[in-house]
C-alpha atoms as a printed R data frame, in Angstrom:
    type eleno elety resid chain resno       x       y       z
1   ATOM     1    CA   MET     A     1   9.059   8.773 -11.819
2   ATOM     2    CA   LYS     A     2  10.869   5.468 -11.228
3   ATOM     3    CA   GLU     A     3  13.095   7.172  -9.249
4   ATOM     4    CA   ILE     A     4  10.256   7.932  -6.177
5   ATOM     5    CA   ILE     A     5   9.369   4.432  -6.484
6   ATOM     6    CA   ARG     A     6  12.596   3.140  -5.658
7   ATOM     7    CA   LYS     A     7  13.091   5.366  -2.467
8   ATOM     8    CA   LEU     A     8   9.289   4.722  -1.537
9   ATOM     9    CA   VAL     A     9   9.531   1.007  -2.003
10  ATOM    10    CA   GLU     A    10  13.289   0.862  -0.440
11  ATOM    11    CA   ALA     A    11  11.553   3.464   3.015
12  ATOM    12    CA   TRP     A    12  11.003   1.678   6.094
13  ATOM    13    CA   GLY     A    13   7.433   1.820   7.181
14  ATOM    14    CA   PRO     A    14   5.770  -0.877   9.001
15  ATOM    15    CA   SER     A    15   2.278  -0.491  10.278
16  ATOM    16    CA   GLY     A    16   2.044   2.110  13.463
17  ATOM    17    CA   SER     A    17   6.056   3.420  12.502
18  ATOM    18    CA   GLU     A    18   5.326   5.148   9.018
19  ATOM    19    CA   HIS     A    19   7.053   8.401  10.070
20  ATOM    20    CA   GLN     A    20  10.055   7.945   7.634
21  ATOM    21    CA   VAL     A    21   7.644   7.221   4.537
22  ATOM    22    CA   ARG     A    22   5.404  10.240   5.440
23  ATOM    23    CA   ASP     A    23   8.646  12.681   5.715
24  ATOM    24    CA   LEU     A    24   9.497  11.555   2.688
25  ATOM    25    CA   ILE     A    25   6.379  12.167   0.599
26  ATOM    26    CA   ARG     A    26   5.836  15.045   2.483
27  ATOM    27    CA   ALA     A    27   8.957  16.562   0.994
28  ATOM    28    CA   GLU     A    28   8.212  15.517  -2.446
29  ATOM    29    CA   VAL     A    29   5.057  17.102  -2.550
30  ATOM    30    CA   GLU     A    30   4.680  20.361  -0.631
31  ATOM    31    CA   PRO     A    31   5.635  22.756  -3.507
32  ATOM    32    CA   TYR     A    32   2.405  21.269  -5.252
33  ATOM    33    CA   VAL     A    33  -0.413  21.471  -2.782
34  ATOM    34    CA   ASP     A    34  -2.192  24.605  -1.468
35  ATOM    35    CA   GLU     A    35  -2.250  22.740   2.493
36  ATOM    36    CA   ILE     A    36  -0.664  19.996   4.643
37  ATOM    37    CA   ARG     A    37  -1.161  19.189   8.031
38  ATOM    38    CA   VAL     A    38  -0.915  15.768   9.699
39  ATOM    39    CA   ASP     A    39  -3.520  14.892  12.186
40  ATOM    40    CA   GLY     A    40  -3.435  12.855  15.803
41  ATOM    41    CA   MET     A    41  -3.182   9.180  13.609
42  ATOM    42    CA   GLY     A    42  -0.188  10.035  11.962
43  ATOM    43    CA   ASN     A    43  -2.028  10.238   8.325
44  ATOM    44    CA   LEU     A    44  -0.361  13.207   6.223
45  ATOM    45    CA   LEU     A    45  -3.216  15.521   4.764
46  ATOM    46    CA   CYS     A    46  -2.717  17.203   1.701
47  ATOM    47    CA   ARG     A    47  -5.138  19.718   0.215
48  ATOM    48    CA   VAL     A    48  -5.109  20.800  -3.408
49  ATOM    49    CA   GLY     A    49  -8.340  23.542  -4.537
50  ATOM    50    CA   SER     A    50 -10.539  24.416  -2.798
51  ATOM    51    CA   GLY     A    51 -14.024  25.000  -5.330
52  ATOM    52    CA   GLY     A    52 -16.377  22.573  -6.430
53  ATOM    53    CA   LYS     A    53 -17.234  19.170  -4.938
54  ATOM    54    CA   THR     A    54 -14.598  17.312  -2.233
55  ATOM    55    CA   ALA     A    55 -12.649  14.051  -3.339
56  ATOM    56    CA   ILE     A    56 -10.631  11.994  -0.696
57  ATOM    57    CA   ILE     A    57  -7.618  10.712  -2.540
58  ATOM    58    CA   ALA     A    58  -6.638   7.774  -0.127
59  ATOM    59    CA   ALA     A    59  -3.064   5.345  -0.298
60  ATOM    60    CA   HIS     A    60  -1.562   3.890   2.696
61  ATOM    61    CA   MET     A    61   2.275   4.271   3.550
62  ATOM    62    CA   ASP     A    62   2.364   1.001   5.790
63  ATOM    63    CA   GLU     A    63   3.396  -2.111   5.069
64  ATOM    64    CA   ILE     A    64   3.289  -5.610   6.170
65  ATOM    65    CA   GLY     A    65   5.798  -6.555   8.805
66  ATOM    66    CA   VAL     A    66   6.669  -7.670  12.290
67  ATOM    67    CA   MET     A    67   7.106  -6.661  15.939
68  ATOM    68    CA   THR     A    68   9.448  -8.689  18.438
69  ATOM    69    CA   THR     A    69   7.465 -10.425  21.312
70  ATOM    70    CA   PHE     A    70  10.206 -11.744  23.184
71  ATOM    71    CA   VAL     A    71  14.241 -12.931  23.249
72  ATOM    72    CA   GLU     A    72  15.247 -15.865  23.737
73  ATOM    73    CA   PRO     A    73  17.597 -15.675  26.688
74  ATOM    74    CA   LYS     A    74  20.601 -18.630  25.450
75  ATOM    75    CA   SER     A    75  20.405 -17.708  22.168
76  ATOM    76    CA   GLY     A    76  19.388 -14.058  21.648
77  ATOM    77    CA   TYR     A    77  16.930 -15.562  18.892
78  ATOM    78    CA   LEU     A    78  13.903 -13.084  18.958
79  ATOM    79    CA   ARG     A    79  10.625 -14.370  18.776
80  ATOM    80    CA   PHE     A    80   7.816 -11.855  17.023
81  ATOM    81    CA   THR     A    81   4.409 -11.563  15.806
82  ATOM    82    CA   ASN     A    82   2.655  -9.976  12.985
83  ATOM    83    CA   LEU     A    83   1.573  -6.381  11.817
84  ATOM    84    CA   GLY     A    84  -0.609  -7.235   9.035
85  ATOM    85    CA   GLY     A    85  -1.188 -10.358   6.685
86  ATOM    86    CA   LEU     A    86   1.803 -12.417   7.120
87  ATOM    87    CA   LEU     A    87   2.244 -15.153   4.569
88  ATOM    88    CA   HIS     A    88   3.828 -17.991   6.092
89  ATOM    89    CA   SER     A    89   5.192 -20.021   3.393
90  ATOM    90    CA   THR     A    90   7.188 -17.049   2.066
91  ATOM    91    CA   MET     A    91   9.260 -16.537   5.160
92  ATOM    92    CA   VAL     A    92  11.927 -18.749   6.026
93  ATOM    93    CA   GLY     A    93  15.781 -16.855   4.999
94  ATOM    94    CA   GLY     A    94  13.695 -13.649   4.457
95  ATOM    95    CA   ARG     A    95  15.369 -10.750   5.741
96  ATOM    96    CA   ILE     A    96  14.354  -8.068   7.872
97  ATOM    97    CA   ARG     A    97  15.022  -4.448   8.613
98  ATOM    98    CA   PHE     A    98  14.769  -2.554  12.374
99  ATOM    99    CA   GLU     A    99  14.348   1.418  12.636
100 ATOM   100    CA   ASP     A   100  18.250   1.168  12.903
101 ATOM   101    CA   GLY     A   101  19.522  -0.882  10.233
102 ATOM   102    CA   THR     A   102  19.567  -3.855  12.059
103 ATOM   103    CA   ILE     A   103  19.244  -6.624   9.391
104 ATOM   104    CA   GLY     A   104  17.742  -9.719  10.548
105 ATOM   105    CA   VAL     A   105  16.936 -13.318   9.391
106 ATOM   106    CA   ILE     A   106  14.136 -15.189   9.721
107 ATOM   107    CA   GLY     A   107  14.427 -19.278  10.911
108 ATOM   108    CA   VAL     A   108  12.242 -21.632  11.428
109 ATOM   109    CA   HIS     A   109  12.308 -25.163  13.487
110 ATOM   110    CA   GLU     A   110  13.121 -27.933  11.561
111 ATOM   111    CA   GLN     A   111  13.772 -26.510   8.436
112 ATOM   112    CA   PHE     A   112  14.658 -29.734   6.467
113 ATOM   113    CA   GLY     A   113  11.722 -32.104   9.078
114 ATOM   114    CA   ALA     A   114   8.356 -30.779   9.148
115 ATOM   115    CA   SER     A   115   8.670 -27.638   7.965
116 ATOM   116    CA   ARG     A   116  10.221 -28.872   4.768
117 ATOM   117    CA   THR     A   117   6.918 -29.742   3.863
118 ATOM   118    CA   SER     A   118   4.146 -27.983   5.945
119 ATOM   119    CA   VAL     A   119   3.775 -24.519   6.562
120 ATOM   120    CA   PRO     A   120   4.966 -23.439  10.007
121 ATOM   121    CA   GLU     A   121   2.907 -22.144  12.821
122 ATOM   122    CA   LEU     A   122   3.574 -18.096  13.488
123 ATOM   123    CA   ASP     A   123   5.541 -19.516  17.132
124 ATOM   124    CA   ASP     A   124   7.681 -21.999  15.068
125 ATOM   125    CA   PHE     A   125  10.046 -18.721  13.646
126 ATOM   126    CA   PHE     A   126  12.396 -17.097  14.565
127 ATOM   127    CA   ILE     A   127  14.477 -14.022  13.755
128 ATOM   128    CA   ASP     A   128  18.458 -14.254  14.175
129 ATOM   129    CA   VAL     A   129  20.394 -10.759  14.291
130 ATOM   130    CA   SER     A   130  23.613 -12.242  15.789
131 ATOM   131    CA   ASP     A   131  26.736 -10.276  14.802
132 ATOM   132    CA   GLY     A   132  29.224 -12.577  15.822
133 ATOM   133    CA   ALA     A   133  30.627 -10.199  18.485
134 ATOM   134    CA   ASP     A   134  29.313 -10.766  22.056
135 ATOM   135    CA   GLY     A   135  26.705 -12.103  21.232
136 ATOM   136    CA   ASN     A   136  24.866  -9.376  23.093
137 ATOM   137    CA   ASN     A   137  20.908  -8.572  21.697
138 ATOM   138    CA   HIS     A   138  20.217  -4.781  21.876
139 ATOM   139    CA   ILE     A   139  17.164  -5.223  19.567
140 ATOM   140    CA   ALA     A   140  14.199  -5.137  22.738
141 ATOM   141    CA   PRO     A   141  10.365  -6.470  22.908
142 ATOM   142    CA   GLY     A   142   8.228  -4.448  20.870
143 ATOM   143    CA   SER     A   143  10.127  -3.186  18.475
144 ATOM   144    CA   PRO     A   144   9.061  -3.543  14.542
145 ATOM   145    CA   ALA     A   145  10.647  -4.169  11.723
146 ATOM   146    CA   GLY     A   146   9.536  -4.271   7.671
147 ATOM   147    CA   PHE     A   147  11.008  -6.866   4.925
148 ATOM   148    CA   TRP     A   148  14.179  -6.070   3.291
149 ATOM   149    CA   ARG     A   149  14.836  -5.989  -0.238
150 ATOM   150    CA   THR     A   150  16.194  -3.662  -2.942
151 ATOM   151    CA   MET     A   151  13.942  -2.736  -6.017
152 ATOM   152    CA   GLU     A   152  14.735  -4.662  -9.224
153 ATOM   153    CA   GLU     A   153  13.775  -3.921 -12.620
154 ATOM   154    CA   ARG     A   154  13.171  -5.847 -15.342
155 ATOM   155    CA   GLY     A   155  11.577  -4.076 -18.965
156 ATOM   156    CA   THR     A   156   8.796  -2.532 -17.574
157 ATOM   157    CA   ARG     A   157   8.067  -4.310 -14.560
158 ATOM   158    CA   ILE     A   158   9.147  -3.236 -10.997
159 ATOM   159    CA   ILE     A   159   9.702  -5.615  -8.526
160 ATOM   160    CA   ALA     A   160   9.635  -5.054  -5.337
161 ATOM   161    CA   LYS     A   161   9.072  -5.186  -1.190
162 ATOM   162    CA   SER     A   162   6.365  -2.685   0.055
163 ATOM   163    CA   LEU     A   163   4.767  -1.607  -3.701
164 ATOM   164    CA   ASP     A   164   1.468  -2.703  -1.540
165 ATOM   165    CA   ASP     A   165   0.961   0.314  -1.177
166 ATOM   166    CA   ARG     A   166   3.954   2.207  -1.887
167 ATOM   167    CA   ILE     A   167   2.988   2.511  -5.510
168 ATOM   168    CA   GLY     A   168  -0.447   3.899  -5.009
169 ATOM   169    CA   CYS     A   169   1.538   6.705  -2.907
170 ATOM   170    CA   ALA     A   170   3.808   6.541  -5.783
171 ATOM   171    CA   ILE     A   171   1.213   7.524  -8.055
172 ATOM   172    CA   ALA     A   172  -0.403   9.696  -5.857
173 ATOM   173    CA   ILE     A   173   2.623  12.126  -5.877
174 ATOM   174    CA   GLU     A   174   2.586  11.916  -9.486
175 ATOM   175    CA   ALA     A   175  -0.874  12.887  -9.960
176 ATOM   176    CA   ILE     A   176  -0.456  15.976  -7.496
177 ATOM   177    CA   ARG     A   177   2.903  17.163  -9.769
178 ATOM   178    CA   ARG     A   178   0.678  16.819 -13.032
179 ATOM   179    CA   ILE     A   179  -2.468  18.945 -11.281
180 ATOM   180    CA   ASN     A   180  -0.033  21.995  -9.907
181 ATOM   181    CA   LYS     A   181  -2.605  23.122  -8.560
182 ATOM   182    CA   ASN     A   182  -5.220  23.126 -11.546
183 ATOM   183    CA   THR     A   183  -7.998  21.405 -10.226
184 ATOM   184    CA   PRO     A   184 -11.457  23.041  -9.964
185 ATOM   185    CA   ASN     A   185 -12.303  20.484  -7.208
186 ATOM   186    CA   THR     A   186 -10.970  20.491  -3.864
187 ATOM   187    CA   LEU     A   187  -8.950  17.064  -3.277
188 ATOM   188    CA   TYR     A   188  -7.236  16.068  -0.035
189 ATOM   189    CA   PHE     A   189  -4.656  13.517  -0.803
190 ATOM   190    CA   ALA     A   190  -4.817  11.390   1.586
191 ATOM   191    CA   PHE     A   191  -1.554   9.144   2.763
192 ATOM   192    CA   THR     A   192  -2.702   6.667   5.494
193 ATOM   193    CA   VAL     A   193  -1.294   4.497   8.346
194 ATOM   194    CA   GLN     A   194  -2.283   1.232   9.730
195 ATOM   195    CA   GLU     A   195  -4.310   0.278   6.584
196 ATOM   196    CA   GLU     A   196  -2.369  -3.636   6.699
197 ATOM   197    CA   VAL     A   197  -4.313  -3.659  10.610
198 ATOM   198    CA   GLY     A   198  -7.788  -2.868  10.083
199 ATOM   199    CA   LEU     A   199  -8.174   0.371   7.167
200 ATOM   200    CA   ARG     A   200  -7.398   2.227  10.659
201 ATOM   201    CA   GLY     A   201  -5.931   4.971   9.116
202 ATOM   202    CA   ALA     A   202  -8.718   6.151   6.824
203 ATOM   203    CA   ARG     A   203 -11.240   6.228   9.058
204 ATOM   204    CA   THR     A   204 -10.255   8.909  10.996
205 ATOM   205    CA   ALA     A   205  -8.539  10.480   7.757
206 ATOM   206    CA   ALA     A   206 -11.984  10.949   6.452
207 ATOM   207    CA   PHE     A   207 -14.042  12.006   9.066
208 ATOM   208    CA   GLY     A   208 -15.052  15.815   9.093
209 ATOM   209    CA   LEU     A   209 -13.610  16.004   5.266
210 ATOM   210    CA   ASN     A   210 -17.187  15.967   3.996
211 ATOM   211    CA   ALA     A   211 -16.289  14.122   1.286
212 ATOM   212    CA   ASP     A   212 -18.458  13.728  -1.829
213 ATOM   213    CA   VAL     A   213 -16.859  11.028  -3.465
214 ATOM   214    CA   ALA     A   214 -13.562   8.602  -2.110
215 ATOM   215    CA   ILE     A   215 -11.302   7.211  -4.483
216 ATOM   216    CA   ALA     A   216  -8.457   4.723  -2.829
217 ATOM   217    CA   LEU     A   217  -5.386   4.040  -4.678
218 ATOM   218    CA   ASP     A   218  -4.349  -0.053  -3.990
219 ATOM   219    CA   VAL     A   219  -2.605  -2.728  -5.590
220 ATOM   220    CA   THR     A   220  -5.312  -5.900  -6.370
221 ATOM   221    CA   ALA     A   221  -4.269  -9.601  -7.242
222 ATOM   222    CA   THR     A   222  -4.253 -10.648 -10.719
223 ATOM   223    CA   GLY     A   223  -5.781 -13.894 -12.726
224 ATOM   224    CA   ASP     A   224  -2.322 -14.503 -14.885
225 ATOM   225    CA   LEU     A   225  -0.657 -16.580 -13.032
226 ATOM   226    CA   VAL     A   226  -0.088 -20.807 -13.395
227 ATOM   227    CA   ARG     A   227  -3.364 -22.309 -11.965
228 ATOM   228    CA   ASN     A   228  -4.160 -19.066 -10.917
229 ATOM   229    CA   SER     A   229  -8.205 -18.003  -9.028
230 ATOM   230    CA   LYS     A   230 -10.658 -16.745 -12.393
231 ATOM   231    CA   MET     A   231 -10.162 -13.440 -12.502
232 ATOM   232    CA   THR     A   232  -9.721 -10.746 -15.182
233 ATOM   233    CA   VAL     A   233  -7.197  -8.629 -13.907
234 ATOM   234    CA   ARG     A   234  -4.235  -9.140 -15.800
235 ATOM   235    CA   LEU     A   235  -0.657  -7.570 -15.956
236 ATOM   236    CA   GLY     A   236  -0.025  -5.036 -18.267
237 ATOM   237    CA   ASP     A   237  -3.721  -4.253 -19.355
238 ATOM   238    CA   GLY     A   238  -4.309  -1.367 -17.340
239 ATOM   239    CA   ALA     A   239  -5.883   0.521 -14.604
240 ATOM   240    CA   ALA     A   240  -8.433  -1.670 -13.056
241 ATOM   241    CA   ILE     A   241 -11.355  -0.534 -11.835
242 ATOM   242    CA   LYS     A   242 -12.915  -1.900  -9.286
243 ATOM   243    CA   PHE     A   243 -16.604  -3.153  -9.006
244 ATOM   244    CA   HIS     A   244 -16.121  -5.374  -6.101
245 ATOM   245    CA   ASP     A   245 -14.690  -6.569  -3.407
246 ATOM   246    CA   THR     A   246 -15.072  -8.373   0.091
247 ATOM   247    CA   GLY     A   247 -15.078  -5.534   1.905
248 ATOM   248    CA   HIS     A   248 -16.794  -2.926  -0.482
249 ATOM   249    CA   VAL     A   249 -19.159  -3.537  -3.568
250 ATOM   250    CA   VAL     A   250 -18.530   0.521  -5.518
251 ATOM   251    CA   PRO     A   251 -21.909   2.324  -6.469
252 ATOM   252    CA   ASN     A   252 -23.090   2.254 -10.163
253 ATOM   253    CA   ALA     A   253 -22.253   5.839 -10.086
254 ATOM   254    CA   VAL     A   254 -18.958   6.229  -9.531
255 ATOM   255    CA   ARG     A   255 -17.714   3.339 -11.466
256 ATOM   256    CA   SER     A   256 -19.511   4.494 -14.075
257 ATOM   257    CA   TRP     A   257 -17.562   7.956 -13.714
258 ATOM   258    CA   MET     A   258 -14.335   6.191 -13.602
259 ATOM   259    CA   VAL     A   259 -15.068   3.837 -16.487
260 ATOM   260    CA   ASN     A   260 -16.795   6.855 -18.587
261 ATOM   261    CA   ARG     A   261 -13.120   8.856 -17.855
262 ATOM   262    CA   ALA     A   262 -11.099   6.206 -19.190
263 ATOM   263    CA   GLU     A   263 -12.624   6.037 -22.187
264 ATOM   264    CA   ALA     A   264 -12.954   9.287 -22.742
265 ATOM   265    CA   ASP     A   265  -9.336   9.637 -22.135
266 ATOM   266    CA   GLY     A   266  -8.459   5.942 -23.926
267 ATOM   267    CA   ILE     A   267  -6.922   5.272 -20.998
268 ATOM   268    CA   PRO     A   268  -6.520   1.053 -20.885
269 ATOM   269    CA   TYR     A   269  -8.851  -0.165 -18.076
270 ATOM   270    CA   GLN     A   270 -10.130  -3.931 -16.661
271 ATOM   271    CA   ARG     A   271 -12.859  -4.562 -14.507
272 ATOM   272    CA   GLU     A   272 -11.597  -5.528 -11.283
273 ATOM   273    CA   ILE     A   273 -13.826  -7.932  -8.876
274 ATOM   274    CA   LEU     A   274 -11.642  -9.587  -6.116
275 ATOM   275    CA   THR     A   275 -12.508 -12.248  -4.019
276 ATOM   276    CA   LEU     A   276 -10.034 -11.888  -1.591
277 ATOM   277    CA   GLY     A   277  -9.156  -8.612   0.734
278 ATOM   278    CA   SER     A   278  -9.932  -4.943   0.778
279 ATOM   279    CA   THR     A   279  -8.621  -0.959   0.598
280 ATOM   280    CA   ASP     A   280  -8.912   2.457   2.596
281 ATOM   281    CA   ALA     A   281 -12.250   2.785   0.275
282 ATOM   282    CA   ALA     A   282 -13.595   0.301   2.021
283 ATOM   283    CA   ALA     A   283 -13.037   2.316   5.870
284 ATOM   284    CA   ILE     A   284 -14.049   5.517   3.983
285 ATOM   285    CA   GLN     A   285 -17.440   4.405   2.104
286 ATOM   286    CA   VAL     A   286 -19.302   4.108   6.179
287 ATOM   287    CA   THR     A   287 -17.827   7.284   7.512
288 ATOM   288    CA   GLY     A   288 -20.492   9.912   8.700
289 ATOM   289    CA   ALA     A   289 -23.166   9.939   6.861
290 ATOM   290    CA   GLY     A   290 -22.037   7.964   4.147
291 ATOM   291    CA   VAL     A   291 -18.884   8.292   1.289
292 ATOM   292    CA   PRO     A   292 -19.620   7.196  -2.178
293 ATOM   293    CA   ALA     A   293 -16.243   5.053  -2.639
294 ATOM   294    CA   GLY     A   294 -14.485   3.836  -5.308
295 ATOM   295    CA   ALA     A   295 -11.065   2.462  -6.269
296 ATOM   296    CA   ILE     A   296  -8.080   2.774  -8.773
297 ATOM   297    CA   SER     A   297  -6.404  -0.691  -8.514
298 ATOM   298    CA   ILE     A   298  -2.970  -1.536  -9.472
299 ATOM   299    CA   PRO     A   299  -2.091  -4.847 -11.008
300 ATOM   300    CA   CYS     A   300   0.300  -6.948  -9.030
301 ATOM   301    CA   ARG     A   301   1.805 -10.665  -8.853
302 ATOM   302    CA   PHE     A   302   3.071 -11.970  -5.566
303 ATOM   303    CA   LEU     A   303   1.298  -9.690  -3.272
304 ATOM   304    CA   HIS     A   304   2.680  -9.623   0.325
305 ATOM   305    CA   THR     A   305   6.128 -10.946  -0.354
306 ATOM   306    CA   THR     A   306   9.037  -8.878  -0.891
307 ATOM   307    CA   SER     A   307   8.921  -9.688  -5.109
308 ATOM   308    CA   GLU     A   308   5.675  -7.863  -5.590
309 ATOM   309    CA   THR     A   309   5.409  -7.246  -9.165
310 ATOM   310    CA   VAL     A   310   3.952  -4.565 -11.412
311 ATOM   311    CA   ASP     A   311   4.133  -2.906 -14.706
312 ATOM   312    CA   MET     A   312   5.219   0.747 -15.530
313 ATOM   313    CA   GLY     A   313   2.173   0.773 -18.192
314 ATOM   314    CA   ASP     A   314  -0.229   0.396 -15.858
315 ATOM   315    CA   VAL     A   315   1.121   2.662 -13.499
316 ATOM   316    CA   GLU     A   316   1.002   5.295 -16.000
317 ATOM   317    CA   ALA     A   317  -2.800   4.417 -16.638
318 ATOM   318    CA   CYS     A   318  -3.406   4.639 -13.044
319 ATOM   319    CA   VAL     A   319  -1.632   8.390 -13.042
320 ATOM   320    CA   LYS     A   320  -3.476   9.681 -16.269
321 ATOM   321    CA   LEU     A   321  -7.070   7.993 -14.549
322 ATOM   322    CA   LEU     A   322  -6.935   9.533 -11.589
323 ATOM   323    CA   VAL     A   323  -5.899  13.092 -13.247
324 ATOM   324    CA   GLY     A   324  -8.217  13.098 -15.562
325 ATOM   325    CA   LEU     A   325 -10.693  12.513 -12.643
326 ATOM   326    CA   THR     A   326  -9.739  14.920 -10.323
327 ATOM   327    CA   SER     A   327  -9.020  17.940 -13.295
328 ATOM   328    CA   ASN     A   328 -12.418  17.647 -14.569
329 ATOM   329    CA   PRO     A   329 -15.438  18.798 -12.477
330 ATOM   330    CA   ILE     A   330 -16.589  16.015 -10.590
331 ATOM   331    CA   THR     A   331 -20.181  15.749 -11.394
332 ATOM   332    CA   LEU     A   332 -21.603  12.891  -8.589
């Protein structure tokens, strides 16, 4: 499973430009699904099974990134805007990659002046893509880019950019393989677009499917950092079952369904109450006449940086919980 995780996290796919990730996922799951298609938004929809109740399992393909807005006429430095929730305090010296492979480095005005002790505004940053040749800049305004860093391993820990939410995609892929078309339900695995800019893909992916229940797969924060917010989720303690976040109150029936499955299968789990952020489930739950929705969350440190960190024990627990929920008849 680590190899597919590596492929996914090192793939290029900022919000609105998920096509490379979608092609990668499609090649991995096509032999194990009954139907596969891409909708008008660019979501990859994969059906497994055709009986019982219908469930949507959503994981988003996009990652936070930037889009160029202006080229400085003399220096060739690029100005940019955000694609998703950038953390300004982490950007100086960060590397970004454009679709053609060009690597840029993010700089800031007065790096050893005011910017050294305060968090700069977005307008204070710029991207250097100079190549030392003729000084001409071939990156035009409107070019998207994602942050760049290779995946590393430290014991059972995976450290990478875009684990939010490529790790959710990897869990869905592994579950599809293990189910291997053996389910009494109708499952729609939705690999969604543009989650980081407003849960946009999930809204259209769920439309018209008339699902009985939905499960989002996404990362969540942890409460095990120094002087961190008080939160029960810890890295290495198992799958996190969502109870509440800022956009989603999970119905009692859905969270009980998940907790009971975890306990029946002996899967380590934690209760997640997130006070900042939400997932695709928040958008799916208000689609059509409403869809009961929950989430399986993967504990993750250093969110929205190039060193997001997860534990493979938690990842395996999330896979087992998802397979258990979807391989047995859905009784909600």
